N, C-alpha and C positions, 0 to 999 in steps of 0.2 A: 504494499499499499504505499501510496506516496503523498506526501503531505502537500497540499496546494492551498497556499495563504496568500493573501494580498495586503500589504501595508503600505499605506498613502502618507506621505511625508509633507511638510509645508511648503516645501521647496519645488513641488511640481514634479518628482520623480516618483513613479510607482515601481515597486520592486515585487516580483512575484518569485515566490520560492519554489523550486521543482526539484525534488530530490538533493536539495541542500546547496543548490547552486542559485544565486540571485542573478535574476534577467531583470534589468532596468528598462522600462518604458518612459519615453521622455513625452512631456505635455508642450504645448505651445506657450504656456505660461512659464515654463521653466526656460524656453531659449530666450522668451522675450527679456525676460529677469536678467539673464547673462548680458544679453546683448546691451541692456540699458547700463548695467555695471560695467562693462568694458567699455561702452562708448565715453561713460563720465570719467572713468580712469584713463581714457586718452585725451579727452578734452581738457581736464583740469590742468595737468602739467605742461599741456602746449599754451594755455592760457596764463598760466603763471611764469612761463618762460617769455611769453611775447610782451605781457603788460610790465614786466620788470618788478614783480611783487616783491623779490627777494633781491636785498643790496649785497649780499655777499654769495657767492657761488658754493661754499661749503653747506650750509643748511639747505638750499635749494637742490643740490645734488643728492644729498641724504633723503630729502622728502620725495623725489621724484623716483629714486630707486625704491623708497617703500611704496610708492603707488604701483610700480612696475611690479613688485612682488606680489602685491594683492592681486593685480591683473592676472598673473600667471595662475593664482589659486581660481581665480573667477573662471578661466578659461577650463582649466582642469576639470572643476567641479561641473559647471553647467554645459560645457561642449564635449569635453571626454567622458564625462560621466565616471570619474575615479573618484573612489572612496575607500575607506578602510576595509569594507566590507566585500567588496566586489571581487571576484576570481579568487576567494579564499584568502584574501590578504596579498597576494603577490602583486598586485598594482601598487600597493603602498610601497613593498620593498623595492619595485622599479622605479618608483616616485624618490625614495631614499638616494638610491645609487645615481638617478638621474642629478638630483640636488647636489651631492657631492662632487660628480663629474663638472657640473657647471661652477662650482664654487671653485674648484681646483683651476679649471681654464681661466676663469675670470681674475681670480687672483693672481695667478702665473703671469697674464697678460699684463695686468696692472703693475705689477712688480717688475718685469720687464721694461715696459714703457718707462717708468720712472727713473730706473737705474740707467737707461739708455739716456735719457734727457740728463740726468745729472753727471753722468761721465763722458759725456759728448767733450771734446776738445775744442777749447775757442777758436783755435786755427783752423779746425776743420768746419766750423760754423761759418766763417769767414768764406771759406772756398765755396761751400754750398750755396751761399748767398750771390756769388758771383756767377755761378752758372747761367748761361744763356737760356 
């Protein structure tokens, strides 16, 4: 005998349990919520930069990165339908692995660019500026 139950969540997703495997059926409400949230999280940083709301780039950069991280979560939940329960937890493990790879890649890239900028010889900068 298989257990056929339906759980409805407030986020517009419907999960049907069939033999222990959760299948998610999305609704238009869920997609529209994700679309509005993603649009807001795109327009807000753009407006902040274009209006000059921040006088220093440090806080602006941190706030924009925070909004970007929130937007990634919105995309994963509303469009990729990832949660801790789906696929027996394998989606969460894949998410953690992806986050680790992204952090390593971004931090390594920033570290390399910072040190290249700091260690660039002044004589090389003059030669680069004189190139046609």
